[in-house]
C-alpha positions as CSV (number, residue, x, y, z in Angstrom):
1,M,-19.7,-13.2,-24.3
2,S,-16.6,-12.6,-26.3
3,V,-13.8,-10.4,-25.0
4,D,-10.3,-9.3,-26.1
5,V,-8.9,-8.8,-22.6
6,L,-9.7,-10.6,-19.4
7,V,-8.6,-8.6,-16.3
8,V,-8.5,-10.5,-13.0
9,G,-8.7,-8.1,-10.1
10,A,-10.4,-4.7,-9.9
11,G,-7.7,-3.0,-7.8
12,I,-5.2,-0.4,-9.1
13,S,-3.4,-2.5,-11.6
14,G,-6.5,-4.1,-13.0
15,C,-8.6,-1.0,-13.3
16,V,-5.8,1.0,-15.0
17,L,-5.2,-1.7,-17.6
18,A,-8.9,-2.2,-18.2
19,E,-9.4,1.5,-18.8
20,R,-6.4,1.8,-21.1
21,F,-7.3,-1.3,-23.2
22,A,-10.9,-0.1,-23.5
23,S,-10.3,3.6,-24.2
24,V,-7.0,3.7,-26.0
25,A,-6.9,0.3,-27.7
26,N,-10.6,0.0,-28.2
27,K,-10.6,-3.6,-26.9
28,R,-13.5,-5.4,-25.2
29,V,-12.5,-5.9,-21.6
30,L,-14.0,-8.1,-18.9
31,V,-13.0,-7.3,-15.4
32,I,-13.7,-9.8,-12.6
33,D,-13.1,-9.7,-8.9
34,R,-13.7,-12.1,-6.1
35,R,-14.9,-9.3,-3.9
36,G,-18.3,-7.6,-4.2
37,H,-16.8,-4.2,-5.1
38,V,-14.2,-2.5,-7.3
39,G,-11.2,-0.7,-6.0
40,G,-9.3,-3.5,-4.3
41,N,-7.7,-2.6,-1.0
42,C,-8.3,1.1,-1.8
43,Y,-12.1,0.6,-1.5
44,D,-13.9,3.1,0.8
45,C,-17.5,3.7,1.7
46,L,-19.8,5.3,4.2
47,D,-20.2,3.4,7.5
48,E,-23.5,3.2,9.5
49,A,-22.9,6.7,11.0
50,G,-22.4,8.2,7.5
51,I,-18.6,8.6,7.9
52,L,-16.4,7.8,4.9
53,I,-14.0,5.0,6.0
54,P,-11.4,2.8,4.2
55,M,-12.4,-0.8,4.5
56,Y,-8.8,-2.1,4.2
57,G,-6.8,0.5,6.0
58,P,-5.9,4.1,5.1
59,H,-4.4,5.1,1.8
60,M,-2.5,8.4,1.4
61,F,-1.8,9.3,-2.2
62,H,1.6,10.9,-3.1
63,T,3.7,10.9,-6.2
64,S,6.4,12.6,-8.1
65,Y,5.4,10.8,-11.3
66,E,3.9,13.5,-13.6
67,D,2.2,11.0,-15.8
68,V,0.5,9.3,-12.9
69,W,-0.7,12.6,-11.5
70,Q,-2.1,13.8,-14.8
71,Y,-3.7,10.4,-15.5
72,L,-5.6,10.3,-12.2
73,G,-6.7,13.9,-12.7
74,R,-9.0,12.6,-15.4
75,F,-11.0,10.6,-12.8
76,T,-10.9,12.7,-9.6
77,Q,-10.5,16.1,-8.1
78,W,-8.1,16.3,-5.1
79,W,-8.5,17.4,-1.5
80,P,-5.3,19.1,-0.4
81,Y,-3.7,17.1,2.4
82,T,-0.2,16.7,3.9
83,H,0.3,13.4,5.7
84,R,1.7,13.6,9.2
85,V,2.2,10.6,11.6
86,K,2.9,10.4,15.3
87,S,4.3,7.5,17.3
88,Y,3.4,6.8,20.9
89,V,6.8,6.2,22.6
90,D,7.8,6.5,26.2
91,G,4.3,8.0,27.1
92,M,4.5,10.8,24.5
93,L,3.6,11.4,20.9
94,V,6.7,12.1,18.7
95,P,6.9,12.7,14.9
96,V,7.5,10.0,12.3
97,P,9.8,10.3,10.3
98,V,12.4,10.9,12.9
99,N,13.3,14.6,13.0
100,I,14.9,17.1,15.4
101,E,11.7,17.2,17.5
102,T,11.6,13.4,17.8
103,V,15.2,13.3,19.1
104,N,14.7,16.3,21.4
105,R,11.6,14.9,23.1
106,L,12.8,11.3,23.5
107,F,16.3,12.2,24.8
108,G,15.6,15.5,26.6
109,L,17.8,17.5,24.2
110,G,17.5,21.1,22.9
111,M,18.8,20.9,19.3
112,S,17.7,23.6,17.0
113,S,19.8,23.3,13.9
114,E,20.4,20.8,11.1
115,E,24.1,20.8,12.0
116,E,23.3,19.6,15.5
117,M,21.0,16.9,14.2
118,L,23.6,15.7,11.7
119,N,26.2,15.5,14.5
120,W,23.8,13.6,16.7
121,L,23.1,11.1,13.9
122,R,26.9,10.7,13.3
123,D,27.5,10.0,17.0
124,N,24.6,7.6,17.4
125,T,24.5,5.6,14.2
126,Q,26.7,2.7,13.1
127,E,28.7,2.3,9.9
128,I,27.6,-0.8,8.0
129,K,29.1,-0.8,4.5
130,E,26.6,-3.2,3.0
131,P,23.3,-3.3,5.0
132,K,21.6,-6.6,4.3
133,T,18.7,-6.5,6.7
134,S,16.3,-4.0,8.0
135,E,18.0,-3.9,11.3
136,D,21.3,-3.0,9.5
137,V,19.5,-0.1,7.7
138,A,17.9,1.2,11.0
139,L,21.3,1.1,12.8
140,T,22.9,3.1,10.0
141,R,20.1,5.6,9.6
142,V,18.8,6.3,13.2
143,G,21.1,4.3,15.5
144,R,20.5,1.7,18.2
145,A,18.4,3.8,20.7
146,L,15.8,5.1,18.2
147,Y,15.7,1.7,16.5
148,E,14.8,0.0,19.8
149,K,12.3,2.6,20.8
150,M,10.4,3.2,17.5
151,F,11.1,0.5,14.9
152,K,12.1,-2.9,16.3
153,N,8.8,-3.8,18.0
154,Y,6.7,-2.1,15.4
155,T,8.3,-4.2,12.8
156,W,7.8,-7.4,14.8
157,K,4.1,-6.6,15.2
158,Q,3.6,-5.9,11.5
159,W,5.6,-8.8,10.2
160,D,5.9,-11.4,13.0
161,R,9.6,-11.3,12.3
162,W,12.4,-9.1,13.7
163,P,14.0,-6.5,11.4
164,S,17.2,-8.7,11.4
165,Q,15.1,-11.3,9.6
166,L,13.8,-9.0,6.9
167,D,15.3,-7.5,3.7
168,A,17.0,-4.1,3.9
169,S,14.4,-2.6,1.5
170,L,11.7,-2.6,4.1
171,L,13.0,-0.1,6.6
172,G,14.9,1.5,3.8
173,R,11.6,3.1,2.9
174,I,11.5,5.1,6.1
175,P,12.8,8.7,5.7
176,V,14.8,10.6,8.3
177,R,14.7,14.3,8.6
178,T,17.6,16.5,9.8
179,N,15.3,19.5,10.4
180,F,11.8,20.1,12.0
181,D,9.9,19.0,8.9
182,D,7.2,16.6,10.1
183,G,5.6,15.8,6.7
184,Y,5.7,12.0,6.1
185,F,6.2,12.3,2.3
186,S,8.5,14.4,0.1
187,D,6.8,14.0,-3.2
188,R,5.8,16.8,-5.5
189,Y,2.1,15.9,-5.4
190,E,0.1,14.8,-2.4
191,G,-3.6,14.6,-1.6
192,V,-6.7,12.5,-1.2
193,P,-9.5,12.1,-3.8
194,A,-12.3,14.6,-3.0
195,Q,-15.1,12.0,-3.4
196,G,-13.1,9.0,-2.0
197,Y,-11.0,6.3,-3.7
198,T,-13.9,4.1,-4.8
199,T,-15.2,6.9,-7.1
200,I,-11.8,6.9,-8.9
201,F,-12.2,3.3,-9.9
202,Q,-15.8,3.5,-10.8
203,N,-15.0,6.4,-13.1
204,M,-12.1,4.5,-14.7
205,L,-14.4,1.5,-15.4
206,D,-17.3,3.5,-16.7
207,H,-16.7,2.7,-20.4
208,K,-18.8,1.0,-23.0
209,N,-16.1,-1.5,-23.8
210,I,-15.8,-2.7,-20.1
211,T,-17.9,-5.3,-18.5
212,I,-17.6,-6.0,-14.7
213,M,-18.3,-9.2,-12.9
214,L,-18.0,-9.2,-9.1
215,N,-18.0,-12.1,-6.6
216,V,-16.2,-14.3,-9.2
217,D,-13.1,-16.1,-8.1
218,Y,-10.9,-16.7,-11.2
219,L,-8.8,-19.4,-9.6
220,T,-11.9,-21.3,-8.5
221,D,-14.1,-20.7,-11.5
222,R,-11.4,-20.6,-14.2
223,E,-12.7,-23.4,-16.4
224,A,-16.3,-22.3,-16.4
225,L,-15.3,-18.6,-17.0
226,L,-13.0,-19.4,-19.9
227,R,-15.7,-21.6,-21.4
228,D,-18.2,-18.8,-21.3
229,I,-16.0,-16.0,-22.7
230,G,-13.9,-18.0,-25.0
231,Q,-10.1,-17.5,-25.4
232,S,-9.2,-13.8,-24.8
233,K,-6.2,-12.3,-26.6
234,A,-4.7,-11.1,-23.3
235,L,-5.0,-12.1,-19.6
236,I,-4.0,-9.6,-16.9
237,F,-3.8,-11.3,-13.5
238,T,-3.3,-9.2,-10.3
239,G,-3.7,-11.8,-7.5
240,R,-1.3,-14.0,-5.7
241,I,1.4,-15.2,-8.0
242,D,1.9,-18.5,-6.1
243,A,-1.9,-19.2,-6.3
244,F,-1.9,-18.6,-10.0
245,F,0.7,-21.4,-10.4
246,D,-1.1,-23.7,-8.0
247,Y,1.8,-23.3,-5.5
248,R,4.1,-25.1,-7.8
249,F,7.2,-23.9,-5.9
250,G,5.6,-23.6,-2.5
251,R,3.6,-20.9,-0.7
252,L,4.7,-17.4,-0.4
253,Q,4.0,-15.5,2.8
254,Y,1.6,-12.6,2.8
255,R,0.8,-10.6,6.0
256,S,-2.8,-9.5,6.6
257,L,-4.6,-7.1,8.9
258,E,-7.6,-7.3,11.1
259,F,-9.6,-4.0,11.5
260,E,-11.5,-2.9,14.6
261,Y,-13.9,0.0,13.9
262,E,-15.3,2.2,16.6
263,T,-17.7,5.2,16.2
264,L,-17.4,7.8,18.9
265,D,-19.7,10.6,20.0
266,M,-17.1,13.3,19.6
267,E,-16.0,15.4,16.6
268,Y,-12.4,14.1,16.8
269,F,-10.5,11.5,18.8
270,Q,-6.8,12.0,18.2
271,S,-4.4,14.7,17.0
272,N,-3.2,13.0,13.8
273,V,-4.7,10.9,11.1
274,V,-2.4,8.0,12.1
275,I,-0.8,7.3,15.4
276,N,1.6,4.3,15.6
277,Y,1.8,2.2,18.7
278,P,5.2,0.3,18.5
279,N,5.5,-1.0,22.0
280,E,2.9,-1.7,24.7
281,H,-0.4,-2.0,22.8
282,R,-1.5,-5.1,20.9
283,Y,-2.7,-3.0,17.9
284,M,-0.2,-1.5,15.5
285,R,-1.8,1.8,14.8
286,V,-5.0,3.9,15.1
287,T,-6.4,5.8,12.1
288,E,-9.0,8.5,12.2
289,P,-10.3,8.9,8.6
290,K,-12.1,12.2,9.1
291,R,-8.8,13.9,9.6
292,Y,-7.7,13.2,6.0
293,T,-11.0,13.1,4.1
294,G,-12.1,16.6,5.1
295,Q,-15.5,15.3,5.9
296,R,-17.7,17.4,8.3
297,H,-19.5,15.2,10.8
298,P,-20.4,15.6,14.6
299,R,-19.1,12.0,15.2
300,T,-16.0,10.2,14.3
301,T,-14.9,6.7,13.5
302,I,-11.5,5.3,14.4
303,I,-9.8,2.1,13.1
304,R,-7.4,0.0,15.1
305,E,-5.2,-2.3,13.1
306,Y,-4.0,-5.7,14.2
307,P,-1.5,-7.6,12.0
308,T,-2.4,-11.2,11.4
309,W,-1.6,-14.2,9.2
310,E,-5.3,-14.9,8.6
311,G,-7.5,-13.1,6.1
312,D,-6.8,-11.4,2.7
313,P,-3.2,-11.2,1.6
314,Y,-2.0,-7.5,1.9
315,Y,1.8,-7.4,2.4
316,P,4.4,-9.6,0.8
317,V,6.9,-10.6,3.5
318,P,10.4,-9.6,2.3
319,S,12.5,-12.3,3.9
320,Q,15.2,-14.1,2.0
321,D,13.4,-17.4,1.9
322,N,10.3,-15.7,0.4
323,L,12.3,-13.7,-2.1
324,D,14.2,-16.9,-3.2
325,T,10.9,-18.6,-3.8
326,Y,9.4,-15.6,-5.6
327,M,12.3,-15.6,-8.1
328,L,11.1,-19.1,-9.3
329,Y,7.6,-17.8,-9.8
330,E,8.9,-14.6,-11.5
331,Q,10.7,-16.7,-14.1
332,A,7.6,-18.8,-14.7
333,A,5.5,-15.6,-15.1
334,K,7.9,-14.1,-17.6
335,A,7.7,-17.2,-19.7
336,L,3.9,-16.7,-20.1
337,E,4.1,-13.2,-21.6
338,K,4.7,-14.7,-25.0
339,D,1.2,-16.1,-24.7
340,G,-0.3,-12.8,-23.7
341,I,-0.5,-13.5,-20.0
342,Y,0.8,-10.8,-17.7
343,L,1.0,-10.8,-13.9
344,I,1.2,-7.4,-12.2
345,G,0.5,-5.7,-8.9
346,R,1.6,-6.0,-5.3
347,L,0.5,-9.6,-4.9
348,A,1.6,-10.8,-8.3
349,N,5.0,-9.0,-8.3
350,Y,5.5,-9.8,-4.6
351,K,6.6,-6.3,-3.8
352,H,5.5,-3.6,-1.3
353,L,4.3,-0.9,-3.8
354,N,3.1,2.5,-3.0
355,M,-0.1,3.4,-4.8
356,D,1.6,5.7,-7.3
357,Q,4.1,2.9,-8.1
358,A,1.2,0.5,-8.8
359,F,-0.4,3.1,-11.1
360,K,2.9,3.7,-12.8
361,N,3.7,0.0,-13.3
362,A,0.3,-0.5,-14.9
363,L,0.6,2.5,-17.2
364,D,4.1,1.3,-18.2
365,L,2.9,-2.2,-18.9
366,F,0.2,-0.9,-21.2
367,A,2.7,1.3,-23.0
368,R,4.7,-1.9,-23.6
369,I,1.9,-4.3,-24.7
370,G,-1.1,-2.2,-25.5
371,G,-0.4,-1.8,-29.1
């Protein structure tokens, strides 16, 4: 087999670049993935009860990138959906992001205006001119009391590190509302694919110029694979950047998740798609997929998530030691671009990317190198 482009990883970044090289640049593309399916961590499928579930945790699509929204519209129709999250705190469910209702319920207040909420935040937050850690960010945005109740232990569960040990960018992602708006996102577009996420990636890869090989581990089978396909003109790698370089500068930390699925003989289990459990419970959150897919079914499946260091790498850990090590790998990766080798994606760029950011980065990379 002779190909022009070898794409390692059939997640967002890999599928976008494979589709673009195949359909726009008319290149012969081989896509490989060590898993037995396409779609990466966005993969979803029907469980034994016939309920559509995400195999690697829920994914809620939202974007303000017009080019990303238009691009994805070629491969899916959208089910209208506005994401809302509740957190179980002090024996009650309160909105996340923090809004007026959150503060009223947790502190027994009766605020009703944005002015009152702004005054409360002013009186309860701290002024830190240059927030360096996620704890700093939380104290400047929501104050000590809300930080302790909603974010401190949740962050520990997810990352096995306290917010004071993590980069400011992590909790900087969490919005704060000064009104009663309980929508989690503020982007122009929001929804879920009508036929599920897997269908998007299958449609993207359905092209005469694209060949797919599953259950192939590039890092393990690299020599045999390259011998069989010859020297491709471009290599796109979307896996762990430290593994690509054989851990030359040491191992980067990636947090993983363990999922516990339970199918129940009831139409619905909880009031929201996602409920966070920051404090007493061992699991981090519970998801009920039926509440965002729009699927009709007499039963429901729920998913409990337990953060762990074992298993597939999901989340880069944004601590200073990891970021310092990543900088060494980033320099090594940039040096390879002159040879047509590009590393991209959450694992390769060691960055917590939203889905739309991953799509955007891949589209932008192709615009730069697609030729």
